[in-house]
C-alpha positions, 0 to 999 in steps of 0.5 A: 912176848907177853900174852896181851901183846900176842893177842893184839898182834893176832887180832890186828893181822890182815885177814882180808884175803881169807873168806869171812865166816860171818854171813858166808853163803856156804855156812848158811845155805840150807844144804850143809853138804858143801860146808861138810865137804870143805871140813872133810877135804879142805880147800885151797884158794887160787893164787892171783897176781896180788896174792901169789901164794894161795891160802888153804884150809887143811882137811879134817878126814879123821873127825868122827861123824859126831865131831863133823856134825858138831863143827859144821853146826858151830860154823853154821850158827856162829858169827851171826849165822843162823842155819840148821844143825848138822846131825851125826847121821846127816854128817855120816850120809854126806861123808858116804856120798863124798867117798869115791866109788870104784 
């Protein structure tokens, strides 16, 4: 399949089951902790009768704090979203809070 046809096939795929990122409340809320948690720990939707296989987002725990902040900042400001940046130190603090304590 040539590149043009592959792009058409991908762009016409049914993505209505995935939550959109444009205007997404998790991406645009003032506190980025939930978005950072989803990036670090991943997320999985609950299967329903209409969609018996839940969709999931993989976890990215190996991102550095700088990379984590950059990804979160991108999501918070792409697709028409307008939210504050997530600094490396803020990403580090959120990661620290998410670690289980013994």
